N, C-alpha and C positions, 0 to 999 in steps of 0.2 A: 563463073564456074571454072574456067580454065586457070585463073589465078590460084584458086583453092587447090586445084589438082596439082599444079606445079609446085606449090608450097608443100603439099602432101608428099610428093615425090622427093623433094629436097629433105624434108624431115626424116623420111624413111631411109634415104641414102646416108644421112648423117648418123642415124641410129645404128643401122646394120654395118655401116663402114666403121664406126667406132668399136662395135663389138668384134668386128673382124681384125681390127688393129690392136686389140687388147694385149696380144703377146708382146708387142713393143714395150708396153708399160710394165708388165710383170717381169720381163727380162731385166729391167733396170735394177731390180732388187738383188740381183746376183745370187749370193749363197744364203740369203735370208730364208728360213724355213717357210714352206707354204702355209702351215697352220698359223704362224705368226702374222703373215700377210692377210690371211683370211680374217683373223680376229680384228685387225685394224680396219679391214674393209667393212665389217659389221658395225663397229663403233662409229666410224666417221660417216658411214652411209646413213645410219640412224639419225645422227645429229643434223646432217645436211637435209635429209628428207623432212625432218621436223621443222627445220627452218623454212623450207619451200612451202610446206602446208600452212605454216604460220603466216607467211607473206600472202598466200592465196586465201587466207581466212577459212581454211578447210579442216582445222584441227577437230572440229565437231564430228567429222567423219571417222577419225581415228577413235575418238571417245565412244562413239556408238558401237564400233566394232569391238572395242576393248570390253564393253559392258555386256556383250553377248557371249555367254559361256560356249554355245555351240560353235559360233564363228571363231572364237579364240582357240577352241580345240582343233578346228580345221587348220588355223594359221600356225599352230605348233607343229603340225605335220608338214605343212609346206615350208616352214622355216627350216626344218631339219633337211628337207630335200634340196632347197636352194643353197643351203650351207654346204652340203655334200657336193653339189654341182659346181659351185664356185671353187671349193677346195680342190676338187679333182682337176679342174681346168688349170688353176694356178700351178698345181703340182706337175701336170703334164707339160705346161710351157717351160717351167724351170728345170725340168729333167730332159729337155730337148726332144719332146714328143708332140710338137705343135701339129705335125702332119696327122698324127693319130687323133688329136683333139678335133681337127677340122673334119675328119671322118665321122666323128660322133654327131656333129651338127649337120652334116649332109644326110645322115641316116634319120635324124630325129623326126622330120615331117612324116616319113613313112611309118615310123614306130607310132606316131600319134594317130595315124589312120587305123593301125591295128588296135590301139587302145580304144578308139572311138567305136569300133565294131564290137569289141568284147564287152565294154562297160556301158556304152551309151546306146547300143543297138543301132548304130548307124549302118546304112547299107553300103556294101563294098561292090563297086562296079567291076566288071571284068578287067578293065584297063588298070584300075588301081590295084586289083589283086595281082596282076602281072607285075606291076611296079614293086609291090612288096616282095614278091618271089625273087625278082631280079636283085633287089637289095640284099636279101638273104643269101643268094648265090655269091654276090660280091664279097660279103663278109666271110662266108664259108671258104671261098677261095683264098682269102688272106690268111685265115687260120690254118688251112691245109698246107699252103706253100711256105709260110713263115714258121709254122710249127708252134705258134703261140697265140693265145687269145688277146685281141686288142682291148685290154681291160679299161684303158682310159676312154676310148671311144664308146664302148658299151656302157661304162659307168655314166658318162655324160648323157648318152641317149636315154637311158632308163630314168635317171634322176630328173632330167628336164622334161621328159615325156610325162612322167607321173605328176610332176609339179604343175604342168600345163593342164592336165586332166582334172586335177583337184580344184585348181583355180577356176577352170571353166564351169565345173559343176556348182561351185560355191558362188559364182557370179560376183566376185569382189572387184572393186576398182583397183587398178594396178598400183598407183602410188600410195594410197592409204594402206593397202594390204601389205606392200613391201615395207612400209614404215613399221608396221607392227611386227612383221617377220624379223626385221633387223633389231627392233627393240627387245624382242623375246630372246634373241641370241646374245645381245650386248652384255648382260650380266656375266655370262660364262666367258665371253671374249675378254671383258674387262678384268675379271678375276685372273685369267691366264696371263694377260699383259702385266698386271701388277706383280704376279708371282715371278714371272721371268725377270722383271726389273729388280725384284728383291734379291734373287739369287745370282743376278749379274749375267744372265744368259740372253736377255732381251736386246733388241737392236734399236728400240725407240729412244731417241735422245743421244745416241752415241755419235751420230754425225748429222749435220744439217740436211744434206741431200736425202738420206734415207728417211729421216723424220718427216721431211716435206712430202716424200713419196707416200709414206703412210697416211698422212693427212689428206693427200690428193685422192686416196682411194674412194672417198665419198663422192667427189666430183665425177670421176670416171665411171662410177657406178650409176649415179643419179641422172646425169645429163642425157645419156643415150635412152634411158627409160622415159624421160620427159619428151624427148624428140619422138620416140616411138608412139607415145600417147597422142601427140599432136598429129602424127601421120595417120594413126588409126581413125581419128576424127574426120579426116579429109579424104581418105582413100577407101576403095572397096577392099574387102578381105582378100579377094583373089589377087589384087594388085600387090598387097603386102606379101602374099604367099610367094609371088615371083621374086620380089626384091629380097626376101629373107636369105637367099643363097649368096648375097654379097658377102655376108659375114664369113662363112666357111671358105669361100673362094679366096678372100683376102688372107685368111689363115694359111691356106694351102700355098699361096704365092710366097708368103713370108717363110714358111717352112722350107720350101725348096730353093728359093732364090736368095733369101737373106740369111737364113740359118743353115743352109746347105745340108738339110736332113736327106737321107737317101730316099730317092723315089725310083724304085726298081720296076722291072717289067711286071712283076707280081702286083705291085701297087697300081700300075697303069691298068691292068686287066680288071682288078677289083673295083677301082674307082670308075672304070668304064661301065661296069654293070650298074653301079649306083647312080652315075650321071644319067645313064639311059633310063633308069627307073624314075629319076626326078623329072626328066623331060616328058615321059609318058604321064606321070602324075600331074604335072603342071598343065599339059595340053588337055587332059581329061577334066581337070578342075575348071579350066577356061570354058570348055564346051558346056560343062554343067551350069556354070553361071550364065552363059549366053542363052542356054535353053530356058533357064528360070526367068530371065528377063523377057524373053519372047512370050512366055506363058502369062506373065503379069500384064504385058501390053495388050494381049488378045482378050 
């Protein structure tokens, strides 16, 4: 049991760590437009995921999903949301707003609580309510003091929160679902790439480093997802919940110490509210899980 637990922790750290270090990869593209990077991410991710499922002999799962009109309609919606999320993140990184992107992923768990209450009828404990309020205060302080809405952060929070909500309700397996989502977007992405190549504004094939970076988008997208799925099989959801903050924490560190984005007193106060909210949320979730375990034992 302890071996499985340790392996689960390892896979989770690899997954969340990779997501947290994503800015390092997207920064390598330099001045390449975010939409072009996104298109290649869709194309190469679809190809790699199909390859993974072929090796695992799980293509039948994709076929079943593809043959269900209701499921396909759901996946069209989630494909649009994940495309927006990926595009916003790449744009945020490559316009020197990594700090704001990290804010979005710090807020996301608390936004998911809100969505669960509104759409799934989940009960909100007093402590989780306090956590949500503190997060709202933190974002509100940032808007008030800086005089602008953190659109990157809010965009990432909303798109990923809604994506998670729909995928939870639909109860679809992660890798087959993502395979179809990328396949649905691939025709549009491929058409744009071919168009840019025709008019000479595309970057694919112009230099070996950039071309390899485009092709590597599939690997950097798919590997963390595979690691996450392996972690989810071996760990309690509450443990995954604690570890998910590795990603935005790494992004915050990169923003401040590697890319030297300004981290002002206003940022410190706002992030302070949000970090406090996350601590309250995490402790509350832990006690909830412990209480449920004691109930089952008795």
